[in-house]
MIDRENDREN-664914 format. One record per residue (C-alpha): residue in three letters; x, y, z; residue number from 1. Coordinates in pm, 1 decimal, always signed. Layout:
BEGIN
+--------+----------+----------+----------+-----+
! residu !       xx !       yy !       zz ! num !
+--------+----------+----------+----------+-----+
!    ala !        X !        Y !        Z ! NUM !
...
+--------+----------+----------+----------+-----+
REM end
This chain:
BEGIN
+--------+----------+----------+----------+-----+
! residu !       xx !       yy !       zz ! num !
+--------+----------+----------+----------+-----+
!    met ! +10746.3 ! +13536.1 ! +11816.0 !   1 !
!    thr ! +10559.7 ! +13207.1 ! +11757.0 !   2 !
!    leu ! +10688.9 ! +12845.2 ! +11682.7 !   3 !
!    ala ! +10825.0 ! +12746.2 ! +11355.6 !   4 !
!    ala ! +10675.1 ! +12478.0 ! +11084.0 !   5 !
!    met ! +10743.9 ! +12223.2 ! +10871.5 !   6 !
!    val ! +10563.4 ! +12138.2 ! +10577.5 !   7 !
!    leu ! +10676.4 ! +11789.8 ! +10496.4 !   8 !
!    ala ! +10712.4 ! +11807.6 ! +10089.7 !   9 !
!    ala ! +10985.7 ! +11577.4 !  +9994.1 !  10 !
!    gly ! +10768.9 ! +11244.1 !  +9898.3 !  11 !
!    arg ! +10780.0 ! +11071.9 !  +9573.2 !  12 !
!    gly ! +10403.8 ! +11061.9 !  +9531.9 !  13 !
!    glu ! +10357.9 ! +10672.7 !  +9405.4 !  14 !
!    arg !  +9983.4 ! +10635.2 !  +9430.9 !  15 !
!    met !  +9923.4 ! +10972.7 !  +9233.1 !  16 !
!    arg ! +10123.6 ! +10892.4 !  +8934.8 !  17 !
!    pro ! +10109.5 ! +10976.7 !  +8656.6 !  18 !
!    leu ! +10048.6 ! +11315.2 !  +8788.5 !  19 !
!    thr ! +10333.0 ! +11347.8 !  +8973.0 !  20 !
!    asp ! +10549.4 ! +11162.9 !  +8695.7 !  21 !
!    thr ! +10593.2 ! +11578.8 !  +8628.3 !  22 !
!    cys ! +10442.7 ! +11753.3 !  +8919.8 !  23 !
!    pro ! +10534.5 ! +11686.3 !  +9272.4 !  24 !
!    lys ! +10233.4 ! +11591.3 !  +9482.7 !  25 !
!    pro ! +10239.4 ! +11887.8 !  +9701.7 !  26 !
!    leu ! +10224.1 ! +12122.2 !  +9393.2 !  27 !
!    leu !  +9941.7 ! +11942.2 !  +9254.1 !  28 !
!    ser !  +9604.5 ! +12197.3 !  +9232.8 !  29 !
!    val !  +9302.7 ! +12148.3 !  +9477.9 !  30 !
!    arg !  +9064.1 ! +12424.4 !  +9390.5 !  31 !
!    gly !  +9202.1 ! +12625.2 !  +9232.9 !  32 !
!    gln !  +9575.5 ! +12641.0 !  +9367.0 !  33 !
!    ala !  +9847.9 ! +12397.6 !  +9514.6 !  34 !
!    leu !  +9815.6 ! +12189.0 !  +9789.1 !  35 !
!    leu ! +10116.6 ! +12382.5 !  +9968.8 !  36 !
!    ala !  +9944.5 ! +12660.8 !  +9903.8 !  37 !
!    trp !  +9641.8 ! +12603.5 ! +10134.3 !  38 !
!    his !  +9897.9 ! +12499.8 ! +10432.8 !  39 !
!    val ! +10104.5 ! +12841.0 ! +10381.2 !  40 !
!    gln !  +9841.1 ! +13056.3 ! +10391.5 !  41 !
!    ala !  +9694.5 ! +12860.9 ! +10717.3 !  42 !
!    leu ! +10007.9 ! +12896.8 ! +10912.5 !  43 !
!    val ! +10080.1 ! +13275.9 ! +10790.2 !  44 !
!    gln !  +9745.8 ! +13337.0 ! +10882.6 !  45 !
!    gly !  +9773.9 ! +13250.9 ! +11215.4 !  46 !
!    gly ! +10060.7 ! +13408.9 ! +11313.3 !  47 !
!    phe ! +10357.0 ! +13157.6 ! +11210.1 !  48 !
!    asp ! +10565.9 ! +13282.4 ! +10973.7 !  49 !
!    gln ! +10918.7 ! +13105.3 ! +10985.1 !  50 !
!    leu ! +10823.9 ! +12823.3 ! +10740.5 !  51 !
!    val ! +11078.8 ! +12533.7 ! +10651.7 !  52 !
!    phe ! +10988.9 ! +12257.0 ! +10355.3 !  53 !
!    asn ! +11180.2 ! +11957.2 ! +10311.3 !  54 !
!    thr ! +11203.9 ! +11877.5 !  +9948.7 !  55 !
!    ala ! +11374.8 ! +11540.0 !  +9714.9 !  56 !
!    trp ! +11156.1 ! +11446.5 !  +9475.0 !  57 !
!    gln ! +11103.9 ! +11735.7 !  +9230.3 !  58 !
!    gly ! +11240.1 ! +11958.5 !  +9459.7 !  59 !
!    glu ! +11331.3 ! +12239.3 !  +9240.5 !  60 !
!    ala ! +11022.9 ! +12286.5 !  +9148.6 !  61 !
!    val ! +10868.4 ! +12303.6 !  +9501.3 !  62 !
!    thr ! +11192.1 ! +12605.0 !  +9567.4 !  63 !
!    gly ! +11068.3 ! +12731.9 !  +9214.4 !  64 !
!    phe ! +10752.9 ! +12786.0 !  +9294.5 !  65 !
!    phe ! +10849.2 ! +13034.8 !  +9604.9 !  66 !
!    ala ! +11085.5 ! +13217.8 !  +9359.2 !  67 !
!    pro ! +10819.7 ! +13440.7 !  +9204.1 !  68 !
!    his ! +10671.4 ! +13590.8 !  +9549.9 !  69 !
!    cys ! +11035.7 ! +13662.2 !  +9664.7 !  70 !
!    val ! +11058.1 ! +14013.0 !  +9860.9 !  71 !
!    ser ! +11402.1 ! +13958.0 !  +9977.8 !  72 !
!    glu ! +11621.8 ! +13684.3 ! +10068.0 !  73 !
!    gly ! +11459.6 ! +13421.1 ! +10239.0 !  74 !
!    thr ! +11139.4 ! +13563.8 ! +10252.9 !  75 !
!    phe ! +10816.4 ! +13578.2 ! +10039.7 !  76 !
!    lys ! +10510.1 ! +13723.1 ! +10036.1 !  77 !
!    trp ! +10205.4 ! +13598.5 !  +9838.0 !  78 !
!    pro !  +9895.6 ! +13882.2 !  +9709.8 !  79 !
!    asp !  +9653.3 ! +13962.4 ! +10038.6 !  80 !
!    gln !  +9872.5 ! +13804.0 ! +10281.6 !  81 !
!    pro ! +10127.6 ! +13897.8 ! +10550.7 !  82 !
!    pro ! +10540.5 ! +13791.8 ! +10456.7 !  83 !
!    phe ! +10680.4 ! +13478.3 ! +10587.4 !  84 !
!    thr ! +11055.7 ! +13328.5 ! +10572.9 !  85 !
!    ala ! +11103.4 ! +12996.8 ! +10406.9 !  86 !
!    leu ! +11420.8 ! +12803.4 ! +10429.1 !  87 !
!    phe ! +11433.6 ! +12441.9 ! +10261.2 !  88 !
!    ser ! +11602.5 ! +12103.6 ! +10349.2 !  89 !
!    asp ! +11726.3 ! +11962.2 ! +10031.9 !  90 !
!    glu ! +11731.8 ! +11535.9 ! +10078.6 !  91 !
!    ala ! +11784.1 ! +11491.7 !  +9746.8 !  92 !
!    gly ! +12077.9 ! +11729.2 !  +9685.1 !  93 !
!    asp ! +12231.7 ! +11619.0 ! +10013.3 !  94 !
!    phe ! +12177.4 ! +11278.3 ! +10019.7 !  95 !
!    gly ! +12014.3 ! +11153.0 !  +9703.2 !  96 !
!    gly ! +11646.1 ! +11142.8 !  +9794.8 !  97 !
!    ala ! +11404.4 ! +11149.8 ! +10058.2 !  98 !
!    leu ! +11507.6 ! +11060.9 ! +10443.2 !  99 !
!    glu ! +11128.3 ! +10945.8 ! +10528.2 ! 100 !
!    thr ! +10965.1 ! +11195.8 ! +10818.6 ! 101 !
!    ala ! +11179.7 ! +11122.5 ! +11083.1 ! 102 !
!    gly ! +11496.3 ! +11132.7 ! +10888.4 ! 103 !
!    gly ! +11351.7 ! +11456.2 ! +10734.2 ! 104 !
!    ile ! +11271.0 ! +11612.5 ! +11067.5 ! 105 !
!    ser ! +11583.1 ! +11509.6 ! +11223.7 ! 106 !
!    arg ! +11757.1 ! +11665.7 ! +10915.6 ! 107 !
!    ala ! +11573.9 ! +12003.0 ! +10932.5 ! 108 !
!    leu ! +11583.4 ! +12060.0 ! +11318.4 ! 109 !
!    pro ! +11908.6 ! +12315.1 ! +11249.7 ! 110 !
!    leu ! +11616.0 ! +12530.6 ! +11035.6 ! 111 !
!    leu ! +11339.6 ! +12517.3 ! +11273.4 ! 112 !
!    gly ! +11523.9 ! +12651.9 ! +11531.6 ! 113 !
!    ala ! +11704.9 ! +12946.6 ! +11324.5 ! 114 !
!    his ! +11441.1 ! +13245.8 ! +11408.2 ! 115 !
!    gln ! +11340.7 ! +13146.1 ! +11710.1 ! 116 !
!    pro ! +11429.6 ! +13257.6 ! +12063.3 ! 117 !
!    pro ! +11567.2 ! +13001.7 ! +12295.1 ! 118 !
!    gln ! +11276.9 ! +12911.4 ! +12503.6 ! 119 !
!    his ! +11094.5 ! +12799.6 ! +12199.8 ! 120 !
!    his ! +11363.2 ! +12626.8 ! +12049.4 ! 121 !
!    asp ! +11275.1 ! +12287.7 ! +12115.3 ! 122 !
!    ala ! +10900.2 ! +12268.2 ! +11931.8 ! 123 !
!    phe ! +10747.3 ! +12310.8 ! +11592.8 ! 124 !
!    trp ! +10444.1 ! +12235.7 ! +11386.1 ! 125 !
!    val ! +10448.4 ! +11970.4 ! +11150.3 ! 126 !
!    val ! +10192.6 ! +11887.1 ! +10882.1 ! 127 !
!    ala ! +10202.6 ! +11719.7 ! +10533.7 ! 128 !
!    gly ! +10204.1 ! +11891.3 ! +10202.9 ! 129 !
!    asp !  +9954.6 ! +11605.1 ! +10064.9 ! 130 !
!    val !  +9684.3 ! +11661.0 ! +10299.0 ! 131 !
!    phe !  +9376.6 ! +11879.9 ! +10236.4 ! 132 !
!    val !  +9232.8 ! +12038.0 ! +10517.7 ! 133 !
!    pro !  +9116.5 ! +12420.7 ! +10464.7 ! 134 !
!    gly !  +8917.3 ! +12482.7 ! +10787.5 ! 135 !
!    phe !  +9215.3 ! +12351.4 ! +11070.5 ! 136 !
!    ala !  +9320.9 ! +12686.7 ! +11211.7 ! 137 !
!    phe !  +9717.8 ! +12681.8 ! +11365.4 ! 138 !
!    thr !  +9657.4 ! +12904.9 ! +11677.1 ! 139 !
!    gln !  +9875.3 ! +13016.6 ! +11964.3 ! 140 !
!    ala !  +9615.1 ! +12922.8 ! +12205.7 ! 141 !
!    ser !  +9709.2 ! +12530.6 ! +12111.1 ! 142 !
!    val ! +10053.7 ! +12601.2 ! +12085.0 ! 143 !
!    asp ! +10033.3 ! +12767.0 ! +12487.8 ! 144 !
!    arg !  +9874.1 ! +12466.4 ! +12557.8 ! 145 !
!    phe ! +10152.0 ! +12216.5 ! +12445.5 ! 146 !
!    leu ! +10438.6 ! +12445.1 ! +12607.7 ! 147 !
!    ala ! +10264.9 ! +12436.7 ! +12902.0 ! 148 !
!    ser ! +10223.8 ! +12040.7 ! +12898.2 ! 149 !
!    thr ! +10539.0 ! +11760.8 ! +12943.4 ! 150 !
!    ala ! +10416.1 ! +11621.2 ! +12585.9 ! 151 !
!    leu ! +10670.4 ! +11512.6 ! +12333.5 ! 152 !
!    ala ! +10400.1 ! +11557.8 ! +12079.0 ! 153 !
!    his ! +10058.8 ! +11664.3 ! +12011.2 ! 154 !
!    leu !  +9878.4 ! +11505.4 ! +11769.3 ! 155 !
!    trp !  +9518.8 ! +11623.1 ! +11572.9 ! 156 !
!    leu !  +9325.7 ! +11325.1 ! +11494.1 ! 157 !
!    val !  +9037.2 ! +11282.8 ! +11232.1 ! 158 !
!    pro !  +8765.4 ! +10997.8 ! +11238.9 ! 159 !
!    asn !  +8858.5 ! +10719.8 ! +10998.7 ! 160 !
!    pro !  +8841.5 ! +10744.4 ! +10617.3 ! 161 !
!    ala !  +8673.9 ! +10477.8 ! +10410.9 ! 162 !
!    his !  +9041.4 ! +10385.9 ! +10280.7 ! 163 !
!    his !  +9186.0 ! +10361.1 ! +10651.4 ! 164 !
!    pro !  +8904.6 ! +10207.4 ! +10834.2 ! 165 !
!    asn !  +9154.0 ! +10078.1 ! +11149.9 ! 166 !
!    gly !  +9273.7 ! +10415.0 ! +11206.7 ! 167 !
!    asp !  +9641.3 ! +10471.9 ! +11350.9 ! 168 !
!    phe !  +9602.9 ! +10535.2 ! +11710.4 ! 169 !
!    gly !  +9347.9 ! +10490.9 ! +11962.7 ! 170 !
!    ile !  +9260.7 ! +10693.2 ! +12264.8 ! 171 !
!    gly !  +9202.8 ! +10477.4 ! +12596.0 ! 172 !
!    pro !  +9172.7 ! +10519.8 ! +12924.8 ! 173 !
!    thr !  +9547.6 ! +10630.8 ! +13002.5 ! 174 !
!    gly !  +9573.6 ! +10872.9 ! +12718.2 ! 175 !
!    leu !  +9678.2 ! +10815.8 ! +12348.7 ! 176 !
!    ala !  +9782.4 ! +10491.5 ! +12264.6 ! 177 !
!    trp !  +9883.7 ! +10247.5 ! +11956.9 ! 178 !
!    ser !  +9822.8 !  +9902.8 ! +11838.0 ! 179 !
!    arg !  +9781.7 !  +9657.8 ! +11578.4 ! 180 !
!    ala !  +9465.1 !  +9491.8 ! +11676.7 ! 181 !
!    pro !  +9143.5 !  +9625.0 ! +11458.8 ! 182 !
!    ser !  +8945.6 !  +9944.3 ! +11499.6 ! 183 !
!    gly !  +8755.9 !  +9963.3 ! +11812.7 ! 184 !
!    thr !  +9036.0 !  +9834.8 ! +12049.1 ! 185 !
!    val !  +9368.2 !  +9963.6 ! +12208.3 ! 186 !
!    gly !  +9585.5 !  +9717.9 ! +12370.5 ! 187 !
!    gly !  +9275.3 !  +9465.9 ! +12346.5 ! 188 !
!    ala !  +9042.2 !  +9687.5 ! +12548.3 ! 189 !
!    pro !  +8764.0 !  +9902.5 ! +12351.6 ! 190 !
!    ala !  +8843.8 ! +10200.3 ! +12309.5 ! 191 !
!    pro !  +8800.6 ! +10416.3 ! +11966.1 ! 192 !
!    arg !  +9090.0 ! +10432.6 ! +11700.8 ! 193 !
!    tyr !  +9137.3 ! +10754.9 ! +11476.3 ! 194 !
!    thr !  +9367.9 ! +10843.6 ! +11176.4 ! 195 !
!    tyr !  +9651.7 ! +11070.8 ! +11220.1 ! 196 !
!    ser !  +9570.0 ! +11401.3 ! +11049.6 ! 197 !
!    thr !  +9970.5 ! +11462.1 ! +10944.8 ! 198 !
!    ile !  +9924.1 ! +11764.2 ! +11206.1 ! 199 !
!    gly ! +10101.0 ! +11800.1 ! +11481.0 ! 200 !
!    leu ! +10313.1 ! +12009.8 ! +11723.6 ! 201 !
!    tyr ! +10670.1 ! +11830.4 ! +11805.8 ! 202 !
!    arg ! +10945.2 ! +11896.4 ! +12041.9 ! 203 !
!    ala ! +11285.4 ! +11826.5 ! +11905.7 ! 204 !
!    ala ! +11360.5 ! +11580.9 ! +12212.8 ! 205 !
!    leu ! +11138.8 ! +11376.3 ! +12078.3 ! 206 !
!    phe ! +11414.1 ! +11327.5 ! +11794.6 ! 207 !
!    ala ! +11678.4 ! +11244.3 ! +12015.4 ! 208 !
!    glu ! +11765.3 ! +10940.7 ! +12289.9 ! 209 !
!    pro ! +11564.6 ! +10786.8 ! +12433.8 ! 210 !
!    trp ! +11339.6 ! +10784.0 ! +12158.5 ! 211 !
!    cys ! +11526.2 ! +10828.3 ! +11846.5 ! 212 !
!    asp ! +11895.2 ! +10722.4 ! +11777.3 ! 213 !
!    ile ! +11954.2 ! +10984.6 ! +11504.5 ! 214 !
!    pro ! +12231.7 ! +11216.0 ! +11561.0 ! 215 !
!    pro ! +12135.7 ! +11574.6 ! +11554.8 ! 216 !
!    gly ! +12118.8 ! +11734.3 ! +11246.2 ! 217 !
!    asn ! +12124.5 ! +11409.3 ! +11073.4 ! 218 !
!    pro ! +12471.9 ! +11457.0 ! +10876.3 ! 219 !
!    ala ! +12422.8 ! +11085.9 ! +10727.6 ! 220 !
!    gly ! +12101.3 ! +11111.6 ! +10622.4 ! 221 !
!    val ! +11951.4 ! +10825.0 ! +10799.8 ! 222 !
!    lys ! +11626.6 ! +10713.4 ! +10659.5 ! 223 !
!    ala ! +11374.5 ! +10680.7 ! +10911.2 ! 224 !
!    pro ! +11007.2 ! +10664.5 ! +10934.2 ! 225 !
!    leu ! +10795.9 ! +10876.6 ! +11254.9 ! 226 !
!    ala ! +10550.1 ! +10583.6 ! +11379.4 ! 227 !
!    pro ! +10807.2 ! +10413.5 ! +11571.8 ! 228 !
!    leu ! +10881.9 ! +10742.0 ! +11756.2 ! 229 !
!    leu ! +10537.5 ! +10777.0 ! +11834.2 ! 230 !
!    arg ! +10472.6 ! +10469.6 ! +11945.8 ! 231 !
!    arg ! +10771.6 ! +10440.2 ! +12194.7 ! 232 !
!    ala ! +10636.3 ! +10798.7 ! +12332.1 ! 233 !
!    met ! +10273.9 ! +10733.4 ! +12365.0 ! 234 !
!    asp ! +10414.9 ! +10385.5 ! +12563.8 ! 235 !
!    ala ! +10544.9 ! +10619.0 ! +12786.8 ! 236 !
!    gly ! +10216.9 ! +10889.7 ! +12826.3 ! 237 !
!    arg ! +10431.4 ! +11141.4 ! +12646.1 ! 238 !
!    val ! +10188.0 ! +11191.3 ! +12340.7 ! 239 !
!    ser !  +9850.7 ! +11356.4 ! +12342.4 ! 240 !
!    ala !  +9616.3 ! +11458.3 ! +12069.1 ! 241 !
!    glu !  +9266.2 ! +11575.1 ! +12015.3 ! 242 !
!    leu !  +8997.6 ! +11519.9 ! +11781.3 ! 243 !
!    tyr !  +8920.4 ! +11722.6 ! +11426.2 ! 244 !
!    his !  +8597.2 ! +11668.2 ! +11252.9 ! 245 !
!    gly !  +8669.0 ! +11951.2 ! +11039.3 ! 246 !
!    pro !  +8695.1 ! +11864.4 ! +10619.5 ! 247 !
!    trp !  +9022.9 ! +11624.8 ! +10580.1 ! 248 !
!    thr !  +9128.6 ! +11425.7 ! +10273.1 ! 249 !
!    asp !  +9444.4 ! +11254.1 ! +10193.5 ! 250 !
!    val !  +9506.4 ! +11350.6 !  +9851.0 ! 251 !
!    gly !  +9665.2 ! +10988.1 !  +9767.6 ! 252 !
!    thr !  +9525.4 ! +10910.3 !  +9501.1 ! 253 !
!    pro !  +9443.4 ! +11057.9 !  +9164.1 ! 254 !
!    glu !  +9034.4 ! +10978.7 !  +9201.8 ! 255 !
!    arg !  +9081.9 ! +11171.5 !  +9539.9 ! 256 !
!    leu !  +9230.2 ! +11489.2 !  +9407.5 ! 257 !
!    ala !  +8932.7 ! +11416.2 !  +9089.9 ! 258 !
!    glu !  +8647.9 ! +11397.0 !  +9349.5 ! 259 !
!    leu !  +8814.4 ! +11756.4 !  +9573.7 ! 260 !
!    asn !  +8799.9 ! +11911.0 !  +9210.3 ! 261 !
!    thr !  +8449.2 ! +11828.0 !  +9124.7 ! 262 !
!    pro !  +8203.6 ! +12124.6 !  +9170.9 ! 263 !
!    glu !  +7951.1 ! +12073.8 !  +9453.8 ! 264 !
+--------+----------+----------+----------+-----+
REM end
């Protein structure tokens, strides 16, 4: 039995307007299929067939996207793909809107553990539904290394794109670190800085004290970003990372979407 995975699909996609006025960003088409479909296929092909999606803006469109492929309650199958189960965390229905990344993950934790054996209840994949990363492989070997470590999170970083030149996190002499300093420094010392790809392995413990003060399952619908939790864990040496050099695009603007869909 392998880990569950959470695909983040609740964002409004303000920078993608007017396209996202009528279509949630994860359902925008890239090279012939929805952005979301690329992740589902990669996860299922890697053997990770227990999927959780959080929804908010036009969440009914996300759930409706899966409906034609339902083969039994909660189980879906696309042509030429293995079957998978899908559960949905309806943030708009429960709280009126998106809970941000940490809030949304905290809310979905009970769903992420629903189909896993006890020894795996505390770990899961996370990937944002609005990035295009067609060559990324979700592997059991990555999971095994993570479970054997003491890390609370393991992140895949990518070279900084033109629209994000200073990156998010740096890899310094003591491991992964964060800094508001310019690219090329971490904590004032020379070190490469990279952009978080939005792909990572996480432990549920990161979403509890002392890293996070949201109660289990986020019953009050607290909105909270993920970066502060990661920074606290990085300061304690509890976040690991590796570089991914394959194709990766944050599909954040209509221009980037159009570029991806332009024939080479």
